[in-house]
KOLRODO-273296 format. One record per residue (C-alpha): x, y, z; residue in one letter. Coordinates in steps of 0.001 Angstrom, whole numbers, padded with zeros to 6 digits, always signed. Layout:
BEGIN
XYZA...
//
This chain:
BEGIN
-012168+034330+014747M-008593+033080+014315I-009892+029872+012801R-011918+031883+010285G-008985+033916+008989I-006516+031034+009040R-007219+030064+005389P-006507+033677+004346L-003015+033429+005859L-002195+029950+004548S+000151+029641+001620G-001715+026546+000393S-004766+028749-000254T-002874+030775-002811Y-001197+027771-004409T-004718+026427-004864G-005756+029683-006535V-002701+029435-008748L-003890+025942-009687F-007309+027377-010594A-005787+030234-012612F-003579+027788-014505C-006708+025853-015474G-008289+029046-016764A-005207+029965-018798L-004920+026419-020170A-008414+026748-021628S-007486+029801-023734L-006020+027834-026707P-009415+026144-027131V-011304+029464-027337L-010515+030250-031023P-011986+026892-032074F-015071+027577-029935A-015764+030808-031827T-015933+029127-035247L-019648+028117-035035P-020585+031655-033946A-018592+033134-036827L-020290+030813-039293L-023651+031937-037931W-022892+035599-038444G-026499+036803-038617Q-027357+035583-035108A-027764+038143-032332P-024702+038910-030257Y-026150+037258-027151A-026861+034054-029066V-023352+034007-030485Q-021896+034492-027004A-023965+031651-025525V-023097+029388-028469L-019399+030141-028051T-019558+029329-024332L-021382+026041-024975L-018937+024933-027661V-016037+026018-025443W-017406+023938-022552A-017908+020938-024865A-014326+021116-026134L-012970+021414-022582I-015060+018384-021596G-013664+016379-024509L-010142+017136-023318L-011098+015666-019956G-011774+012260-021510L-008058+011711-022172A-006286+009582-019550R-003211+011792-019749T-005337+014785-018728T-006509+012963-015616R-002982+011990-014623R-001758+015581-015029V-004703+016943-013033L-004198+014439-010210V-000482+015213-009955A-001132+018976-010028S-003909+018772-007435A-001652+016798-005110R+001082+019394-005355R-000863+022676-005432L-004159+021846-003711L-002396+019634-001146R-005063+016942-001543V-003897+013336-001004P-004971+011605-004203L-003736+008166-005331P-002547+007633-008855D-005325+006778-011332P-006008+003055-011443A-006886+002953-015126A-003959+000653-015848G-004863-001877-013180R-006456-005046-014439R-008429-005429-011238S-010030-002016-011661A-012459-003401-014221G-014193-001439-016974P-015032+002198-016349R-018713+003102-016402G-020193+006269-017986P-020312+008001-014601A-016612+007334-014053D-015716+008647-017513R-017602+011882-016917L-015905+012708-013622R-012776+014158-015205T-014680+016349-017742P-016887+017629-014904L-013800+018429-012853W-012185+020206-015784L-015279+022353-016346L-015466+023193-012642L-011728+023908-012599H-011871+026276-015570V-015104+027947-014429G-013818+028623-010926L-010486+029750-012372G-012078+032398-014549W-014587+033468-011878T-011896+033763-009235G-009532+035579-011568A-012149+038154-012584L-013519+038781-009083L-010163+038827-007317A-008625+040946-010086G-011452+043471-009938L-011277+043721-006143L-007506+044124-006190L-007824+046801-008877L-010271+048714-006696L-008068+048262-003666G-005062+049684-005488L-006954+052520-007217S-008783+054048-004257L-005735+054987-002106P-004224+056754-005104G-006837+059482-004748N-006401+060095-001002W-005118+063655-001621L-008599+064696-002676G-008487+063935-006366G-010874+061715-008233S-010735+058775-010600A-013145+057190-013046R-013606+053435-013241L-014904+052073-016560N-016480+048599-016422L-018802+046983-018974F-019565+050287-020744D-020362+051935-017455R-018270+054514-015600S-018166+055291-011910V-016526+058378-010426D-014423+057568-007367L-013809+060577-005196A-010721+060344-003020G-010502+060968+000683G-009594+059373+003970W-012425+056839+003618W-010727+055275+000604S-008188+053508+002797W-010602+051260+004752P-012586+050606+001552V-009380+049608-000215A-008447+047306+002674A-011903+045751+002484G-011480+045144-001248C-008142+043402-000696V-009671+041315+002093L-012561+040318-000157L-010089+039323-002867A-008380+037034-000349A-011789+035598+000618V-012516+034868-003050V-009191+032999-003269C-010025+030998-000140A-013491+030103-001456V-012152+028986-004838V-009473+026821-003204T-011955+025390-000700G-014442+024375-003403V-011712+022711-005460L-010391+020860-002420R-013823+019523-001558R-014540+018473-005132A-011132+016902-005866A-011623+013636-003887P-015036+013102-005505R-014078+013892-009086L-010339+013168-009204L-010206+010537-006466G-010639+006812-007082P-014013+005569-008210S-015838+002707-006509A-014202+000174-008844A-010786+001747-008313E-011261+001731-004530R-012067-001970-004684L-008955-002512-006793A-006805-000559-004311L-008280-002507-001390A-007605-005794-003173A-004014-004748-003885E-003476-003732-000261R-004938-007048+000905E-002681-009021-001420L+000341-006977-000338L-000468-007518+003335L-000961-011250+002803A+002340-011454+000931E+004181-009577+003667R+002653-011806+006335N+003707-014857+004365R+007235-013492+004012L+007391-012749+007725A+006327-016310+008501Q+008858-017724+006059E+011602-015592+007548L+010636-016578+011084H+010713-020267+010188D+014017-020107+008321S+015991-017796+010622I+014556-019320+013802G+015491-022816+012745H+018946-021756+011590T+019801-019908+014804L+018549-022767+016985T+020415-025425+015022A+023588-023317+014747A+023633-022655+018502T+023362-026346+019310I+025855-027342+016621Q+028377-024772+017866A+028054-026173+021387A+028569-029719+020077V+031596-028648+018040A+033122-026969+021081G+032685-030086+023218E+034160-032579+020719V+036767-030298+019145L+039685-032051+020876S+038273-035547+021228A+036669-035902+017787D+037887-033286+015278P+035968-034951+012436A+032655-034545+014256A+033528-030936+015078A+034280-030237+011415R+030978-031857+010398A+029115-029657+012860A+030838-026551+011507M+029979-027533+007929R+026370-027968+008970S+026393-024478+010511I+027795-023081+007265E+025122-024779+005149E+022313-023669+007447S+023580-020083+007508A+023903-019985+003717R+020315-021198+003276A+019060-018651+005790A+020951-015853+004017L+019265-016789+000734E+015863-016539+002405D+016792-013256+004074L+018094-011729+000832D+014891-012629-001002Y+012601-011260+001725V+014527-007993+002028L+014452-007562-001738G+010669-007899-001779V+010191-005571+001192L+012375-002934-000486R+010310-003358-003672E+013421-004248-005579E+013704-006988-008153E+014736-009889-005976A+016179-013130-007230G+014257-016362-007522T+012590-017199-004242A+014220-020162-002498P+011720-023007-002665V+012014-025742-000048R+009715-028734-000248T+009396-032187+001227L+012195-033213-001132A+014534-031162+001111D+013420-032992+004274L+016417-035408+004338P+018826-032445+004277E+016930-030847+007166L+017111-034062+009189L+020846-034364+008484D+021438-030870+009890R+019574-031862+013039L+021731-034982+013414R+024864-032831+013088H+023460-030763+015944A+023460-033870+018106G+019750-034642+017887A+018481-038191+017486V+015855-038123+014746V+013600-041076+014003E+011784-040458+010704P+008709-042493+009883V+007800-041807+006259L+005113-043545+004267S+003297-042942+001031G+004402-041269-002181E+006058-038109-000858L+007303-037233-004337A+003692-036955-005434G+003070-034081-003023V+003743-030935-005050Q+003233-027187-005064G+001946-025189-002123T+001157-028270-000052L+004722-029576-000245S+006226-026171+000607R+003862-025689+003546A+004571-029199+004853A+008310-028519+004828Y+007905-025258+006781R+005578-026908+009309I+008045-029725+009953L+010931-027254+010123Q+009135-025190+012781E+008135-028297+014728G+011692-029644+014722L+013080-026242+015695T+010752-026123+018682N+011734-029664+019603A+015413-028671+019586L+014832-025430+021456R+012371-026551+024096H+012750-030329+024204G+014539-032247+026922A+016729-034424+024738G+015982-037934+023590G+014802-039039+020190P+012564-036844+018056I+009994-038733+016065E+009112-037249+012675V+006164-038754+010861G+004958-038007+007347V+002091-039959+005815V+001063-039136+002254A-002414-040524+001667A-004553-039943-001439P-006876-037573+000388D-004638-036005+003058A-001064-035352+004150L-000409-036094+007822E+002569-034596+009666L+003729-035429+013163R+006588-034325+015435V+006899-035911+018895V+009676-035144+021395N+010423-035587+025086R+009540-032779+027488T+011333-034001+030610G+009730-035026+033884T+006261-033770+034541G+002723-034745+035295T+000698-035606+032328G-001826-032793+032517G-000012-029473+032444G+002934-027979+030693K+006113-029593+031923S+009679-028343+031719P+010863-028417+028147G+007436-028280+026554A+006686-025864+023730F+005815-022310+024742P+002218-021187+024360T+003277-017607+023516S+005365-016134+020702G+004975-016518+016942H+005856-020202+016394G+002698-022141+017198L+000265-019319+016290P+002038-018981+012953G+001757-022718+012355L-001923-022695+013270A-002567-019803+010867E-000673-021536+008062R-002677-024724+008564V-005956-022802+008745R-005278-021134+005393L-004847-024599+003887L-008136-025809+005442N-006222-028280+007554G-006402-029557+011120E-003872-028464+013767F-003154-029999+017154E-000306-029274+019593A-000033-030284+023227G+001175-032859+025759P+001178-036476+024612D+001320-038436+027803G+003399-037476+030859P+006753-036996+029107R+006143-036070+025473H+004926-033181+023380W+003097-033861+020139R+002527-031679+017086L+000036-033147+014628A-001175-031589+011384V-003522-032929+008752R-003661-031145+005393L-006228-032033+002732P-004809-032990-000646V-006250-031189-003623R-005816-032019-007273V-004604-028456-008015S-001988-028458-005235A
//
């Protein structure tokens, strides 16, 4: 019972009726133009003229619905007054594709339904409210006459007029609820996105999600490496501050450079996430590998690079991905390794790019994870594996003998890379 009368007590029901009434009133300026054919055909019967006027009126209202501006206004109004969650029209999206005849007719159909329900609801609710207000006026025993469509009805007053008047008001509220309910049910089908627009929205969401995941991975790689290297470099600077001030100053300069690079990455990512116009994205490629290795040496690490092939010939996405993979591998070697030299291998072959990072893991037995080995949880290795998978590459990470941990990646070289 309470659930049934809840729409009658909801303010959104009456804002929806207001939306319907506004549609009816907005159609009035078109009515004079709709009467022109009937006026030109003056000898036709009155009924024929009325039907002709209604048909021309409906046709003109439908033509107004073909305008894109009309659809945008209707969607915005329906969101506000009908409280229906509707996305903005995707007519301007390139991925939405051409609109078919069925899609073009949805807005005219909505406009006709909107205007028709507006006038029907206005007439019925107005008539019921008029009856509800007229009947109690005769409760002292008088009478009133109601004239409607050339017919008159005598309304005798009395005590019974009060419940009848209340019933008329209640029926007027029911009419409002029905009109709003029909418009709410029809709005997603006629004003909501079409099949092509839904595909376009899904594609945009997928691209946005992929971009955010990529940014998260980039941020993880950059900030994680910077914090690891800065922590080790600060410890080195503290130990040699008195004995070797030059080495301490070099370590501090390396911390400054690493922090500045990480701040550039962070500023770019935050700008994208806030949907602001960010600056040019910092691009780090294999050409920046020597600088990365120098920062590791300032942190006290012994790095043994083994580079072969034409690294300068590796360009585009492949070069950027290779840099991030090596950066993450070296960060893990610093964070979880047990000291000793870190071997970094890069082989640029015509058909593939091979990357390798090998570091000591401390004492252990060759089979399982020994102290200092890379963790199997967290975002580092899974993120690397996902990055390699997206590039159709091969990923391998695990113990390499009793005392070493090996990260090996093979990325296919494409002509378009």
